C-alpha positions as CSV (number, residue, x, y, z in Angstrom):
1,M,179.9,101.2,120.9
2,T,179.3,97.4,121.3
3,N,177.3,95.5,118.7
4,N,175.0,93.6,121.1
5,V,173.1,90.4,120.3
6,Y,169.7,90.1,121.9
7,K,167.4,87.2,122.7
8,L,163.6,87.4,123.2
9,I,161.5,85.5,125.7
10,E,157.7,85.6,125.9
11,L,155.9,85.8,129.3
12,T,152.4,86.4,130.5
13,G,152.0,88.4,133.7
14,T,148.8,88.6,135.7
15,S,147.3,91.0,138.1
16,S,143.9,91.4,139.8
17,T,144.6,95.2,139.9
18,S,145.7,96.6,136.5
19,I,147.5,96.0,133.2
20,E,150.5,98.0,134.5
21,D,150.8,95.7,137.5
22,A,150.6,92.6,135.3
23,V,153.5,93.9,133.2
24,Q,155.5,94.8,136.4
25,N,154.8,91.3,137.9
26,A,156.2,89.6,134.7
27,V,159.3,91.9,134.6
28,A,159.9,91.5,138.3
29,R,159.7,87.7,138.2
30,A,161.9,87.4,135.1
31,S,164.5,89.6,136.7
32,K,165.1,86.8,139.3
33,T,166.7,84.6,136.6
34,V,167.3,86.7,133.5
35,R,170.2,89.2,133.3
36,N,170.7,92.2,131.0
37,M,167.0,92.8,130.3
38,R,166.8,95.9,128.1
39,W,163.2,96.4,126.8
40,F,159.7,94.9,126.6
41,E,156.9,94.9,124.1
42,V,153.3,94.2,125.0
43,V,151.9,91.8,122.4
44,E,148.5,90.8,123.8
45,T,146.2,92.0,126.6
46,R,143.3,90.0,127.9
47,G,141.5,89.3,131.1
48,A,139.2,87.1,133.1
49,I,135.7,88.0,134.1
50,D,133.9,86.9,137.2
51,G,130.2,87.7,137.2
52,D,130.0,91.4,136.3
53,N,133.6,92.3,137.2
54,V,137.1,92.1,135.7
55,A,138.7,89.4,137.9
56,Q,142.2,89.4,136.4
57,W,144.4,91.2,133.8
58,Q,146.6,89.0,131.7
59,V,149.4,90.7,129.6
60,T,151.7,88.8,127.3
61,L,154.9,90.5,126.6
62,K,158.2,89.9,124.9
63,I,161.3,90.8,126.9
64,G,164.6,91.5,125.1
65,F,167.9,91.0,126.8
66,S,171.5,91.2,125.6
67,L,173.6,88.1,125.7
68,D,176.8,88.1,127.8
69,D,180.0,88.7,126.0
70,E,182.2,85.7,125.6
């Protein structure tokens, strides 16, 4: 078993549909440039209101990824 070393990044994903979509949007975007993603943790949830309606979900998450072996 390898003793991995992990790095954390913090991102905020948004969606006009749901919290889950906001998380998925953040993970999908990060996957374009970050390799070896292993886990995420939602650290904050908030949203924007327009009139009487929720206009946007905003979810801040930490994503952990393992560093490449040398």
